[in-house]
C-alpha positions, -999 to 999 in steps of 0.1 A, spaced: -673 521 438 -659 556 431 -681 585 443 -682 621 423 -678 638 458 -639 633 451 -641 659 423 -620 674 416 -589 652 419 -560 674 424 -532 646 417 -513 646 381 -524 625 359 -504 617 329 -523 605 294 -502 588 264 -523 583 233 -514 575 197 -524 556 168 -522 520 167 -488 503 162 -471 535 173 -453 524 202 -470 533 231 -465 501 248 -429 504 254 -428 541 259 -456 535 287 -431 510 305 -404 532 303 -421 560 319 -437 539 347 -404 524 356 -389 561 359 -418 578 375 -434 552 393 -466 551 376 -491 523 374 -506 522 343 -545 521 332 -552 508 296 -574 526 277 -582 503 245 -614 493 238 -601 458 228 -577 447 256 -607 447 282 -616 412 269 -601 379 278 -587 352 254 -582 380 232 -545 384 233 -529 383 198 -552 399 178 -554 432 199 -517 430 205 -523 431 243 -490 433 263 -478 404 281 -471 397 317 -433 398 306 -438 430 289 -454 446 319 -419 441 342 -441 436 371 -457 471 369 -494 470 378 -519 474 347 -555 480 350 -585 475 326 -568 446 309 -587 414 310 -617 426 326 -645 410 306 -653 379 288 -657 384 249 -697 380 249 -703 402 278 -711 439 271 -684 468 274 -694 503 271 -676 541 273 -699 545 303 -686 510 322 -652 522 312 -659 557 330 -667 538 361 -636 511 360 -612 538 349 -622 563 382 -622 531 405 -587 524 392 -573 559 396 -584 558 435 -566 528 438 -535 539 425 -534 567 445 -545 553 477 -515 529 470 -492 563 467 -486 555 431 -492 577 401 -511 573 371 -506 567 338 -534 564 312 -522 547 279 -541 535 246 -560 547 216 -597 548 221 -606 588 223 -644 583 233 -630 560 265 -607 592 273 -633 616 267 -660 595 290 -630 597 319 -620 633 315 -654 648 310 -682 624 317 -711 604 300 -739 624 321 -762 594 314 -766 564 289 -783 565 256 -810 542 260 -813 508 238 -840 500 216 -846 459 213 -869 458 191 -855 484 164 -822 467 166 -838 435 155 -855 452 125 -817 465 117 -805 433 119 -827 414 96 -823 444 73 -783 437 71 -790 400 64 -811 416 37 -795 438 18 -761 442 32 -737 462 52 -731 486 27 -766 496 19 -771 503 58 -738 520 61 -751 544 32 -782 548 49 -763 556 82 -744 582 60 -775 602 49 -786 605 85 -753 608 105 -724 618 84 -701 622 109 -707 590 127 -702 571 93 -670 584 90 -659 568 121 -676 535 113 -667 506 90 -693 491 69 -682 458 83 -687 467 119 -724 453 128 -722 463 165 -721 500 156 -735 502 127 -767 489 138 -762 508 171 -758 541 152 -788 536 132 -807 519 163 -803 555 179 -813 579 153 -847 557 149 -855 552 186 -845 589 196 -848 610 163 -814 622 168 -778 615 157 -755 594 178 -727 619 172 -750 644 185 -762 631 217 -725 620 225 -718 657 224 -748 666 242 -736 639 270 -698 640 273 -701 676 289 -705 681 327 -700 717 345 -679 694 374 -643 696 368 -629 662 374 -593 667 371 -571 696 379 -539 686 364 -539 664 332 -512 662 308 -520 649 275 -489 632 254 -496 621 215 -470 599 201 -467 601 161 -447 599 129 -444 601 93 -477 580 77 -454 560 59 -433 547 87 -466 540 107 -480 523 78 -449 499 76 -451 496 112 -491 482 107 -484 456 80 -455 444 100 -470 441 129 -505 422 108 -479 400 99 -463 389 131 -499 385 142 -505 355 119 -470 341 127 -478 343 165 -508 326 161 -537 345 154 -555 318 134 -551 293 162 -565 321 186 -596 327 164 -602 288 160 -600 283 199 -625 314 207 -654 297 180 -649 264 193 -656 279 227 -688 288 217 -681 327 209 -703 338 177 -687 355 150 -714 380 154 -706 395 187 -692 432 192 -656 415 201 -652 393 172 -661 416 147 -632 439 156 -603 445 132 -582 412 130 -610 387 141 -635 393 117 -606 391 91 -596 357 105 -630 342 103 -633 351 69 -601 330 62 -612 301 84 -644 301 66 -632 301 31 -645 334 16 -611 351 19 -576 336 4 -545 341 32 -529 368 10 -563 389 7 -571 384 43 -535 397 54 -542 428 26 -574 437 42 -565 434 74 -533 458 70 -558 483 49 -586 484 76 -562 485 104 -546 517 83 -580 533 82 -585 528 118 -552 546 126 -567 576 105 -600 575 127 -576 575 155 -559 606 141 -590 624 136 -602 620 169 -572 629 187 -568 661 164 -595 674 182 -579 675 217 -566 710 222 -544 703 250 -524 677 235 -487 678 231 -478 659 201 -442 641 200 -424 620 174 -424 585 187 -384 584 182 -383 617 206 -381 597 241 -360 617 259 -384 647 251 -413 629 265 -396 619 296 -386 656 301 -417 667 295 -433 643 317 -407 651 346 -413 688 343 -455 682 347 -447 662 374 -421 685 392 -446 717 386 -413 729 362 
């Protein structure tokens, strides 16, 4: 277990972020091979075992024998949080540095990065009875009615949560009713610590023209279907993983479940999968744009990114 007395960590840490489907995986492998990195995933879905196609999870072959951390660490029905990510990522950093390797963190979950770099001072409490009441309200009135309610009490959180994201919608309203405070306000309070954690961090962001990104998202969505997303989700359901799980309510899995249950036709499912992935990318940009020290590069500027990382590692 990582101990806080190890702070501040002087070793250089490189972070590679960007929206979904931008090309982070391929670039992370290129950088790892060139600079002797080991890679820590920063993806809220790739932590789940058995969920490979819908998460666009890197394959063993694509890893090219480069050690990866924080992939396949919990089952789909096991809880996972930013606080748990924080501790596991700190442990992984300690392991990598002890092996004499360099650390590359890559992914698109901004909350996980904030938890790692700034810390979550304490866990926000849970209120099981309130949560049960909210779940009954969702069944009775529907997701949209509860999402509208959330928008009135916590507009910032409502903007980053999709109406059909049952888990996070429930959690946001639960927190407000239980504490009297907005989830967004509590996160701001809890993420800040006086203690400096890392002395040397380079944050690199990949981007491109929105139209190009959206075309890539559509291509990836179609590829997921061709690669067997239907079979993957059907298998998870047969194994007993409930469609109401947080993991199964995510983009791709919730869409495929509706198709499997004949609620949507295939064309409608693909259209909404692509649309919701685009919306997710927009929310990622909103989070990333708040990062003051982030250096943006076009996804085609591979040489420029490599040069930036080289200069950082060699203090030039």
